[in-house]
N, C-alpha and C positions, 0 to 999 in steps of 0.2 A: 904473631900473638893471636892465640885462639880466642874467638869471641862467639858468644851465643846471643840469641835475641833477648834473652832475659837479662843480659848485662846492661842493656840500654833502653829497653822498652818502657820501663817505669818513668823515664824522663822524657817521653815522647808522646805528643798528642796525635792520635790517629782516628780514623773512622772505623770504630770497632765492628760495625755492622758488615764491613767488607773484609773482616779477618776472622770470621767464624768457621769452624770446621764443617765442611759440607756433609750433608747426610748421604745415606747410601744411594738414594734416588738421583741426587745431583752428581755423585761420583759416577754412577753408571751412565748417565746421560753424557757427561764430559768424556768418558772413556770411549763410548760409542762414536761420538763425533770426532774425537781426535783420531781414532783409527780410520774413520771414513776420510779424514783429511791426510792420510798417509803416514801418520805417526804410529810407531810401535808403543804399546803401553803395558807396563808391569805394575800391578797394584799390590802393595804390601801393607802390613799392619804396624811395623815398628822400625826404629832406626837400624836395629840389627839385621832385619830382613832387607832393608834398603841397601845396606852395605853388601850383603850377600848377593843381591841382584846385580849390583855394579860389578862385583868380582866375577860373576858368571858371564858378563857381557864382554869383558876385555881379555883377549888371548895373551899368552906369554909372549914376551918380546915386543909388544906394541909400545909405541911412544904415546905417553899420556900427559895431557896438559889440562889445567882447569882455570876458569875465571873465578874471581872471588865469589863465594857463596856461603852465607851463614848456614844454610841447610847442610852443605857438605861438611862444615865444621861440626854441626850438631850430631850428625850421624857417625862421626869418627873417620870420614874418608880422608881428610887432610893429613891426619896423623898416620893413617895406614899407608897413604901414598909415599910419605917421607920415610917412615920407619918400619912399615909392615913387611911381611914375608911374601913377596911377589916377585915376578920376573919381568915387570914392566920397566920401560925407560921413563924415569920421572923427570920430565922437562922442568918443572918448577925448581927442583933442587939444582939442576944444572944452571938455570938462568940466574938464580939469586946467589950463586957462587962467583959470578962474573963481577969484577971490581969496576971495570970501565963503564961509565954510564951509557955511552953511545953503543958500545958492544952489547950491553945488557938489553937496551931498548930494541936493537936489531934482532936479538934472540927472541924477545917477547913477540915481535911481529912474526917472525918465522914460526913460532910455536902455534900460531893460529891454524897451521896446516897439520897439526898433530894427527896421528891415526885415530886417537880417541880424545875428544875434548869434552870435559864435564863442567857443569855449572848448574845454577838455579834458574828460576823464572820468577817474575813478579806477579803474574796473574795468568789464570787459565779460565777461559770462558766455557760454559757448558756447550756452546755452539762449536767448540773445537779449535779455537785460536789460542796462541801463546803470546804474551806481551812481556817485554823486558826493556830496560834502559840502563845505560851506563854513563858515567862522566867521560871516560876515555874511549870506550868501545872495545876494551881488551877482552871482554867476555862475549858480548853479542856479535862481535866481528866474525867469530868462528862459526856461529850457529847457521847462517843461511847457506854457506857454500864452502868456506875455507877448509874446515876440518874434514877428515875422512869419515868419521863417525861422531855423533853427538849423543851424550847421555845427559838428560836434564832431570834433576831430582827436585821434587816439590812436595810440600805438605798439602793436605786437602783444604787447609784454610785459604789457599789461593784460588780456589774454584769459586767463580761468580757467574751469574746467569748469562750475561751478554758481553759482547766485545766492548760496548760503551762502559759497562760496569768494570771490565778489566782495565780500561784506560783510566777510569776513576780510581780504581784501587792503586794503580801505579802512582798517581798523584797524592792520594790521601792516606795511603798506608805504607807502601814501599819506600817512597822518597823520604818522608819524615824520619823513618827508622834508619835508612841508609845515611841520611845527613847527620844524624846523631852519632852513628857508628863511626863515620869518617872523621868527625871532629874529635872523638875520643881516641881513635887509632892513629890519625895522621895530623890532627890539629888544623884541618881545613874543612870547608863546607863542600858538600857534594852538589850535583846538579843533574837534571834530566837533560843531558846534552845530546845523547844519541839514543834513539828509540827504535825498537824492532817490533813489528807485528808479524808473527810467523803464522801464516794462514794455512799453508799446506807444505808437506814434505813430498817432493816429486821423485826422490830416489828411494826405492823400496828398501826398507831395513836400515836406512842411514841414521835416523833420529829416534831414540827411545826415551820415553818419559817414564821415570820411576815415581809413582804416586803413592804417598804414604797416607793412610787413613788417620791422620793426627795433625797437630799443630807443629809445623817446622818452618823456620825461616820467615821471611817477609816479602 
């Protein structure tokens, strides 16, 4: 079921001061420090350009997996991965076609080592760190090491001044919105069970951040 932030944001109380689209100075500072910390960064202006940037990152024949990401939904990537004209191996389609629960869970674990793993992020500090959390860890488990390559897509509304602000944003913006989404989608509450602070990428070229100069995701 496709969901966008607008589907549930009106029912959620968040700290709106930590969800404002960053200005160009803040974006430039974040990009400079992300790159200094070993991340590749591509800055785009629209959902269409973000999707094109992703398409240019992934070669034909690559195995592709994603963690849940409202941003990926909003830019049209999820539909493209499942139904679009590409030559990738779509691991989500393979996984969700498995009827046996244990086999499907094993396949989900194995998919963390996809050649390309895509997802969102919950906060980006201007000082160059990425912050994210999951209930299960099915998204952030691939980010630090497991996947061959990682592509993280984010709106500029996730840029905040410091790492402390990024952790605050996780608690006061991302979690309330994800909790509302989870209840609507699955009928259960979410939780910040497993948390990642991605301070540096030590493998050149492995992790790319596609940053959109607009409001996307949470």
